[in-house]
N, C-alpha and C positions, 0 to 999 in steps of 0.2 A: 468532582467538579472539573469541567473542561478548562484547561489553561489556554488562554488566547495569546498567541505570539503577535505582538504589535509590529506593524510594518516599520521597518527601519531604513535609513538611508544606506547606501552601499558602504561596506567596510573598505579598508584599504586594498583588499584583494578583489573588490567588485562583487561580493556576495550580498544579495539582498534577501533579508528575511521577509517571508510572506505572512500576512495576517490570516486569521482563520477563514474569513470570507473568501479570499483568493484560493486558499487551500481547498475549500469545498467546491469552488468553481472548477478547479483542476480535477478533483475527484469525480465530479459529475460528467466530465468530458472524456473519461477513460473507462475501460472495463476490465483491465488486467492489472493485477498487482501481486505482491508477495506477502504471505502470512508467515510471520516468525513466531515460533512457539518453543517451549522448553519441555523436552520429554525426558523424564528422570534425570534432570540436570544436564541434559545434552541438547544444544540448540539444533533446530531444524527449520527449514524454510520450504514453503509450498507455494507454487504459483497457483493463483486462483483468478477466476473471473468473478466480478462483483458488481453491485449497484449501490450507489449512495442513496440512502433512504432516510429522510427526516433526521439528519444529523448523526446517522450511523452508517456502517458499511454492512451489507448483507451478502452472503455467498451460500452456494449449495455445496453439499458434500455427501459422501456415503459414510457408513460406519467404518471406523478404522482409526489409524494413528492420528490423522489430522483432526478429526472430530474430537477424539478423546483428549488430546493434548490441548486443544483450543478451549474446550469447556471445563476441563478439570484443573487446568493450571490457574495460577494467580493472575496472569496478564499475558497479553499478546502484543505484538507490534505488526503493523500493516504498512506497506510502503509501495508507492508508485513513483515513477519518474518519467521524464520525457526529454526530448531533444528537438529543437527547431534548427535543422541544418541550414536553412536559408538565412536565419538571423544569427546563428551561431550561439544560441542560448540553450542552456540545460536547466532543468528544475527537478525538485524532489519534494515529496510530501510524505510525512511519517505520522501515523496515528499510533498512540499507545493507549491500550484500553483493556476492557474485559469482554470476553466472548461468551455468549450464552446461546444455547440452542433455542430456537423458536418452537414452542410446544403447544401453546394454547391454540385451540382449534381456529378461532377467528384470526389470530395472528398468522397461522399457517395459510389460511385462505388469502389473507392480505399479501403474504409473501409470494404465493402462487401467481398473483396478479402483477408482480414486478417483472420488468423485462430482463429476466435472468434465466439463462438456459445453459445446460451442460454443453461443453464443447465436444465431448465424445460420447459414444453410445452407452458407456457404463451408467447404470442408474444412480442418481444422486437425489435421494428423496428427503434429505435432512437440510434444514436451513439454519444458518448461524448468523447472529447479529453481533457486530463488534461495536460496543458503546465506548466512545473515547473519553479518556480523562486528560489527554494531552494531544494536541495537534500542532505540528510545526511544518514549515516549508521554507525552501530557499530557491533562489534563482541566481544564475551566474553566467557570465560569458565564457565559453569554452576557449581556452588558450590554444593558439595555433601550434600544431605539431610539425616538426621538421619532416621533410619528405623521406628522410632516412629511416623512419620508423621508430625514432627515439621516443620513448614513453615518458620523458621528462626526468628520468633518474639515470640516464645513460644506459639503461638496460634495453634490450631488444626482445620483442616477443618472438618465440621460435617454437616450432613443433618438436616434440620429443619423440 
């Protein structure tokens, strides 16, 4: 069952929790996210292009680690985020759910009609649907960084 995160007022740090309707609106306006899976008890993350379809997320893939880990594991996580530089606001949406390969012929035909295309030339003939059991999102104003490059902890990013 999908857990609906109710919209809440800002907490003392200015973090606003988004309700599921707003999370789905953000999911429908983007096309790239990250799929997190566990492969033999080791986490891995794959960037994927996706489409929101009828309360689920659908992506294309080829045979391999991503497909096997997604459909053979117990659960996956899918995340997107964004940043509005003009307004100084950032947001994030996370889905936790179960991934299943789309295999029924009519469902494959329906998936082929989705506006979902591989970004590179390698063939990606398999479709996977992530059915959420939990969706959450949050929005917050990005704190100003000092011009010195301070990342907020006193540490500086540097090239090694």
